[in-house]
C-alpha positions as CSV (number, residue, x, y, z in Angstrom):
1,X,-23.0,7.7,20.7
2,X,-24.7,10.0,23.3
3,X,-28.3,10.8,22.6
4,X,-27.8,14.6,22.1
5,X,-25.3,13.8,19.3
6,X,-27.2,11.0,17.7
7,X,-29.0,13.5,15.5
8,X,-25.7,14.8,14.2
9,X,-24.5,11.3,13.5
10,X,-27.7,10.5,11.6
11,X,-27.2,13.6,9.4
12,X,-23.5,12.9,8.8
13,X,-23.9,9.3,7.9
14,X,-27.4,9.1,6.5
15,X,-28.4,12.7,5.6
16,X,-31.3,12.6,8.1
17,X,-31.9,16.1,9.6
18,X,-34.7,15.3,12.0
19,X,-32.6,15.2,15.1
20,X,-30.4,18.3,14.4
21,X,-32.5,20.6,16.6
22,X,-31.3,18.6,19.6
23,X,-27.8,19.6,18.9
24,X,-28.0,23.1,17.3
25,X,-30.3,25.9,18.5
26,X,-30.2,28.1,15.4
27,X,-33.0,28.3,12.9
28,X,-31.1,26.4,10.2
29,X,-29.2,23.6,11.9
30,X,-28.5,21.9,8.5
31,X,-26.1,24.7,7.5
32,X,-24.0,24.1,10.6
33,X,-24.2,20.4,10.4
34,X,-23.0,20.4,6.8
35,X,-19.7,21.9,8.0
36,X,-19.3,19.0,10.4
37,X,-20.2,16.5,7.7
38,X,-17.8,18.0,5.2
39,X,-14.9,18.0,7.7
40,X,-15.7,14.5,8.8
41,X,-15.7,13.2,5.3
42,X,-12.6,15.1,4.4
43,X,-10.7,13.7,7.4
44,X,-11.7,10.1,6.5
45,X,-10.8,10.6,2.9
46,X,-7.4,12.0,3.8
47,X,-6.8,9.1,6.2
48,X,-7.6,6.6,3.4
49,X,-5.4,8.5,0.9
50,X,-2.5,8.5,3.3
51,X,-2.9,4.7,3.8
52,X,-3.5,3.9,0.2
53,X,-1.6,6.4,-1.9
54,X,-1.1,4.0,-4.9
55,X,-4.8,3.3,-5.1
56,X,-5.6,7.0,-4.9
57,X,-3.0,7.7,-7.7
58,X,-4.4,5.2,-10.1
59,X,-8.1,6.0,-9.5
60,X,-7.7,9.7,-9.8
61,X,-9.3,12.3,-7.5
62,X,-12.9,12.1,-8.7
63,X,-13.2,8.3,-8.6
64,X,-11.2,8.0,-5.3
65,X,-13.6,10.5,-3.7
66,X,-16.6,8.5,-4.8
67,X,-15.0,5.3,-3.5
68,X,-14.1,6.9,-0.2
69,X,-17.6,8.2,0.4
70,X,-19.1,4.8,-0.3
71,X,-16.6,3.2,2.1
72,X,-17.2,5.7,4.9
73,X,-20.9,5.1,4.5
74,X,-20.4,1.3,4.7
75,X,-17.7,1.3,7.4
76,X,-17.6,4.6,9.4
77,X,-14.8,5.0,12.0
78,X,-15.4,3.2,15.3
79,X,-12.5,4.8,17.2
80,X,-11.6,8.3,18.4
81,X,-8.6,8.5,16.0
82,X,-8.2,7.6,12.4
83,X,-4.8,6.0,12.8
84,X,-5.9,2.6,11.9
85,X,-8.9,3.6,9.8
86,X,-9.2,1.6,6.6
87,X,-7.5,-1.7,7.6
88,X,-10.4,-3.5,6.0
89,X,-10.5,-1.3,2.9
90,X,-8.9,-3.8,0.6
91,X,-11.4,-6.5,1.4
92,X,-14.3,-4.0,1.0
93,X,-12.8,-2.8,-2.3
94,X,-12.8,-6.3,-3.7
95,X,-16.6,-6.3,-3.5
96,X,-17.1,-3.1,-5.4
97,X,-18.1,-2.8,-9.1
98,X,-15.1,-0.5,-9.9
99,X,-12.7,-3.3,-9.2
100,X,-14.4,-6.1,-11.1
101,X,-12.9,-5.0,-14.4
102,X,-9.7,-3.8,-12.7
103,X,-8.9,-6.3,-9.9
104,X,-5.3,-4.9,-9.7
105,X,-6.7,-2.1,-7.6
106,X,-7.4,-4.5,-4.8
107,X,-3.8,-5.8,-4.9
108,X,-2.5,-2.2,-4.8
109,X,-4.5,-1.6,-1.7
110,X,-3.1,-4.7,-0.1
111,X,0.5,-3.6,-0.9
112,X,-0.2,-0.1,0.4
113,X,-1.7,-1.4,3.6
114,X,1.1,-3.9,4.2
115,X,3.8,-1.2,3.7
116,X,2.2,1.0,6.3
117,X,1.6,-1.9,8.8
118,X,5.2,-2.9,8.4
119,X,6.4,0.7,8.9
120,X,4.6,0.9,12.2
121,X,5.2,-2.7,13.2
122,X,7.2,-3.9,16.2
123,X,10.8,-2.7,16.5
124,X,13.3,-5.5,16.8
125,X,17.0,-5.9,16.3
126,X,17.8,-8.5,13.6
127,X,20.6,-11.0,13.9
128,X,23.9,-9.9,12.3
129,X,26.6,-12.1,10.9
130,X,29.0,-10.6,13.6
131,X,26.6,-11.6,16.4
132,X,26.2,-15.1,14.9
133,X,30.0,-15.6,14.8
134,X,30.3,-14.4,18.3
135,X,27.6,-16.9,19.5
136,X,29.3,-19.7,17.7
137,X,32.8,-18.8,18.9
138,X,31.7,-18.3,22.5
139,X,30.5,-21.9,22.6
140,X,26.8,-20.9,22.5
141,X,26.4,-22.8,19.3
142,X,24.0,-22.1,16.5
143,X,20.9,-20.3,17.7
144,X,18.0,-22.6,17.5
145,X,15.2,-20.1,18.1
146,X,15.2,-18.1,14.9
147,X,12.2,-16.4,13.4
148,X,11.1,-13.6,11.1
149,X,10.6,-10.1,12.4
150,X,7.1,-9.5,13.7
151,X,6.8,-6.5,11.4
152,X,7.3,-8.7,8.3
153,X,4.3,-9.0,6.0
154,X,3.7,-11.6,3.3
155,X,1.1,-10.3,0.9
156,X,-0.9,-12.6,-1.5
157,X,-1.6,-11.0,-4.9
158,X,-4.1,-12.0,-7.5
159,X,-2.5,-9.9,-10.3
160,X,1.1,-9.1,-11.0
161,X,1.1,-5.5,-9.8
162,X,4.2,-5.3,-7.6
163,X,6.3,-3.6,-10.3
164,X,3.5,-1.1,-10.9
165,X,3.2,-0.4,-7.2
166,X,6.9,0.2,-7.0
167,X,6.7,2.6,-9.9
168,X,3.9,4.6,-8.3
169,X,5.7,4.7,-5.0
170,X,8.7,6.2,-6.8
171,X,6.6,8.9,-8.4
172,X,6.4,7.5,-11.9
173,X,3.1,8.1,-13.7
174,X,1.3,6.7,-16.7
175,X,1.5,3.1,-15.5
176,X,-1.2,0.6,-16.5
177,X,-2.5,-2.1,-14.2
178,X,-2.6,-5.7,-15.5
179,X,-6.1,-7.1,-15.7
180,X,-5.4,-10.8,-16.1
181,X,-5.0,-12.9,-13.0
182,X,-1.5,-13.9,-12.1
183,X,-1.1,-15.0,-8.5
184,X,2.0,-14.1,-6.6
185,X,3.3,-12.8,-3.3
186,X,5.3,-9.9,-2.0
187,X,7.4,-9.6,1.2
188,X,7.7,-6.5,3.4
189,X,10.1,-6.1,6.3
190,X,11.8,-3.3,8.3
191,X,15.1,-4.1,10.0
192,X,15.6,-0.5,10.9
193,X,13.7,2.7,9.9
194,X,13.3,1.8,6.3
195,X,10.7,-0.6,4.9
196,X,12.1,-3.0,2.3
197,X,10.0,-5.0,-0.1
198,X,10.4,-7.5,-3.0
199,X,8.4,-9.9,-5.1
200,X,8.7,-13.6,-4.1
201,X,9.0,-16.7,-6.3
202,X,6.4,-19.3,-5.5
203,X,8.8,-21.5,-3.5
204,X,10.0,-18.4,-1.6
205,X,6.4,-17.6,-0.7
206,X,5.9,-21.1,0.7
207,X,9.2,-20.7,2.6
208,X,8.3,-17.4,4.2
209,X,4.7,-18.4,4.9
210,X,5.8,-21.5,6.7
211,X,8.6,-19.7,8.6
212,X,6.1,-17.0,9.7
213,X,3.5,-19.5,10.8
214,X,5.8,-21.9,12.7
215,X,8.8,-19.8,13.8
216,X,10.8,-22.8,12.7
217,X,13.6,-22.4,10.2
218,X,13.8,-26.2,9.9
219,X,10.1,-26.5,8.9
220,X,10.5,-23.6,6.5
221,X,13.6,-25.2,4.9
222,X,11.4,-28.1,3.8
223,X,10.0,-25.7,1.2
224,X,13.4,-24.7,-0.1
225,X,13.9,-26.0,-3.6
226,X,17.6,-25.8,-4.6
227,X,16.9,-27.5,-7.9
228,X,14.8,-24.6,-9.1
229,X,16.3,-21.8,-7.0
230,X,18.9,-20.1,-9.2
231,X,20.4,-16.6,-9.7
232,X,23.2,-15.0,-11.7
233,X,25.8,-16.8,-9.6
234,X,24.3,-20.2,-10.1
235,X,22.2,-22.4,-7.9
236,X,21.1,-21.0,-4.6
237,X,22.0,-23.3,-1.7
238,X,20.2,-23.2,1.6
239,X,23.5,-21.9,3.2
240,X,23.7,-19.1,0.7
241,X,20.0,-18.2,1.2
242,X,20.6,-18.3,5.0
243,X,23.4,-15.8,4.6
244,X,21.1,-13.5,2.6
245,X,18.5,-13.6,5.3
246,X,21.1,-12.3,7.7
247,X,22.3,-9.7,5.3
248,X,18.8,-8.5,4.8
249,X,17.9,-8.3,8.5
250,X,15.3,-11.0,8.2
251,X,16.3,-13.2,11.2
252,X,15.5,-12.6,14.8
253,X,16.8,-14.6,17.8
254,X,14.3,-15.3,20.5
255,X,10.7,-16.1,21.1
């Protein structure tokens, strides 16, 4: 920050008015600086609300304003735009007193953040069943370099809040967050312009985490448990699950 504006920064962040006369020439520089501070705080709060709508909905306006003010004080913006502001908000929120009795708020924040990161993640064209058949018929064989989309996100949860988060996203009110720990995972991915999400079974979480870390379907398949993987149509085989990955747009060919 340039020295002439350090006084304004000290006032906005810490309420110290000593250096305001270096910036404003009027007899009451605090009155002008308050306008800057209010606009600054409002812009930060609106950026956080846009990034974490489920958290804002559950907390309510008064509590969310208090939390946002504390977060801005602890972690003010470091860049010229607020596009990525709040990426560390879930981790910071986990240390606050308001979430000790309601840890599901932290998980909501992680889900909100993952949804937005997935939305603005890298655009890639997923492998289709038609493309796979064409590769095989043309003699190219089965593609060996398969991986998950780079925009995919696997989110670890401490409480079972995924259904609550979905209800909030769909505009339903009056939902209560679970307070008892129940570890789980959720998956986000965007094959086109729409973000998809779903809750994962424990074996699926291991499958996707391995696939994401190694870019190896073979290594991920070691976590596939056909004996415990069942649905309405009976046991899920690896072949059936592979077909679902293609149908869902979850496979990419290439490095």
